[in-house]
N, C-alpha and C positions, 0 to 999 in steps of 0.2 A: 506492500499499496504505500503509494508518497505521503509524503511528508508535508508538503506545501502543496499548493497548486499549482501544477502547471499545463501552458497550451501545447495539448497533446498531437494534435493533427487538422488539416482541414481536407474537408470531405468533396470527393465532387461524383456527381451523376453521371451516367451515362448510358448509352443502348449498344457500345461497341468497345469493348473492354481491351478487343486487338489492338483497334487504334490507338488509348490511352494509354494500355501498356506501351506498346514501341516508342510512343514519343514520350516518355517516363523515362524510360531507358535504353532505347537507342539512339533518340536524339539527347538525352539531358544528362546520361548518364547514373539515372538512378541505380536503389538496391533494392530489389525488393526484399521485402523483409516475413510478412506471412499474413497469414487469408481468413477465411469462414466462412462460416451462414451463422443470419441472421433473421430477423422475424419479415419477410418479406423481401429478402435485400439477398445479396452475397458483397463481401467484403475482400479486398487484396488490401496491404500499405507498401508504399513505395518510398525510401528514404533520400531526398535530395540533399546529401551533404554528410556530412559524418557522425560522429560521436558527441563530435564538441561543437557545431556549428552545421545548422541548419534546421529543418523542416519535415515531416512528415505528409504524403499525402497518403489520403484513403479512396480509392476505388471503392462506388459503388453500380451496382446493379440489380436488377428482378429479378427476384428467384420467389415463387410462389407466394403471389400475391394476392392469393384466396387466404393467406394465414393477416397479411395485411398489405393493403396495397397502398402506401404513404407514398412511395420511392414510386410506384408505376405511376401514380396522378402527378408525380410530380415533375417527372418527365413528360408526358403529356400535356402538361399545361408549357415547360418551359425549354423540351429538347434536350437537356441536358444541361449543367453547369458546375455551380460550389451548391451545396447542399448546404452546410452545416459545419462549425468550428469545436474542436471537442476538446474540453478542459477538464484534467481529472485531480477529485479533492481528495484530501486526506479525511473528509468527512461528509459523506453527504447530508444525512440528516438536518444540520448546522448549518450546510451552505445553502438548501431548501427554506431555513427559517430565516435565515440571512435575506433572500431572498423576498419575503414576502414582507418583511419588516420594511423596504425598500420600493413595497408597492408593487413589487413585478410577480406573476404569479403562473409558476413551473406546469407545464404539462407533461403529460407522457410519461410519469413516476411509476419506474415501475423497481421495487424495491427487495421480489419475492426469491432473486437469488442474490445470494451474500458473495459471489465471484463478480459479478456486474453488475452493479446499479444504476439508474440511470433516471437524468429526468430533461427537461427540454424547456428552453427558453424563446418564447415569439418573437419574431423578426419585430413586431410595434415594440416590445419591451428590449430587446438588445440591440437597439440600433440597424435596425436595417439589414438581421443575417439570425437565424439560426443557433442557438448556444446550447450546446448536447453538456451537462454535468454529469461526472461517471466518478463511482468507487470503485474499484478494481482491488481483490488481493494478488494478482498477475501482473505486476507494471510493464512488466519487459521493457529493461529501459535497455534506449538503444545501445548504451555501452555497453552491455552483455548481449545483447540480439547481434549487433553486427559481426563480432568474431566470429558466434556461431552460423550466421550464416556463411558468410569467408569459408568456414570448413568441414557444410555442410550441407548449405544453399537454404532456400525459404522454409517458415513452416508454413503449416495447415494442417485445419479442422474444420473439415479437408481439404487437400491442393486444388481446389475445381477453377483456376484460371489459365488461359493458355500461356504455355511457354515463350515469356519474352524476347526479345533479339540479343544480341550482344549487348555489352554495356558500352557507350559511347565513351570512348578513350580521356576527352576533357570534361568529368562531371560540372554541375553545375552546382552553387549550394541555395536552396530557397532561402532569402531572407523575411520577407515580409509578405503578410496577407493584407495583401492593403483595402480598408474602408471608408467610401466615403462618408461624408457627414454634411448636412448643414446646422449644424452644432456641433461643432469640435469639442470644445469644453465640455460639455453636457456630455457624450459619447465616450472621451479618453477617464473623465469620473465615474462612469459606469467601469469600463475594465478595470479603473485602477483599484476603486474603493472595494468594486462587488465581486470583482475577480483576483484582486491583488497583483493586478499588473505592475508594474513597474516604470516610471518614466524614465527613457534613457538618450532620447534627443527630440530636438522640439524645432521646425526651423518655421519662416511665415505663410506657408501653406502646411504642414502637418506635425504630427507628433506621433512619436516610436515609441511603444510600449512593449516592455521582454518579460517573459517569466523563466524559469528553472529550465534543464531542457533544451532553451536555445529560444524555443517559439518567441514571434514578436507579429504585432499587428500594428501597422500605420495607420493612422489616422488623417485622411487628407480632407481639407474643405471641398466639398461638393453641393450640386442644388439637389443630389436624392442621397438617400441610405443604402450601406449595400455592400459589399464585396465591388468592388471597382478591378482591381485584375492580381495579379500574382506576381511577386517581386523578385528574382537572383543575380546571382554574380556569376559571371565565368568567361576565357579570354574569346570567347566569340559573340559579341553582342549579336541581338535577334530579339523577335517577338513569336513566340509559337501558343498553338492553343490546344488548350487541352479542354475538350468535349464543351465548346463554348466560352472558355475562360481563358483571359488572354493572360502566357504567363512572360511577362517583358525580362529579359537576359542582359543586362547594363557592365 
């Protein structure tokens, strides 16, 4: 169990997992870590970076929508894109109490599985994006997972995803999830005060918040709230599309 709040990953919904993994691994040099099955979806996580820097992207695909059709409905409306950002918390019950005290109502609360408990904050409360809060007894820190993956390959329950291509020789490092906000101060307050982010940098158009484990959000002034793009660093500047999400390499 994590001892602090961590920005664990950003999740992207897709109806073409082959194309998404081809870009994440073959173009961006990501490392597939692990995956599995959920309620109405399957997932696989790919690291863009190493254990010290970077972030993890979770790819979501529809699976058994008769159990839960939330992802199928999302794809039907949006055709793919950023679905949520996940924060792992040391005490989900305490986090839910803090949300309610702040006037934020969690939804989709699932506490029955002690190994993975979760809840969600809706975009109207979370400044334009879905926030997942999760408490787990299996945190799988990247510093431990990467050496195992290097030696044994990705882990899965089951390993359902297609074999990705060879990794690009010059991998990029995912630095930020960039959120737009018409009220930057309020958005920064939300992620700092409720989700324990710390302000790392600020300039005339944006504020960067960071968490343990390397996860970062940059809040930029914009007319609309929500995810604007992902930002990465690498040796070859370019913009690629991840299931409708722009990832800018600079």
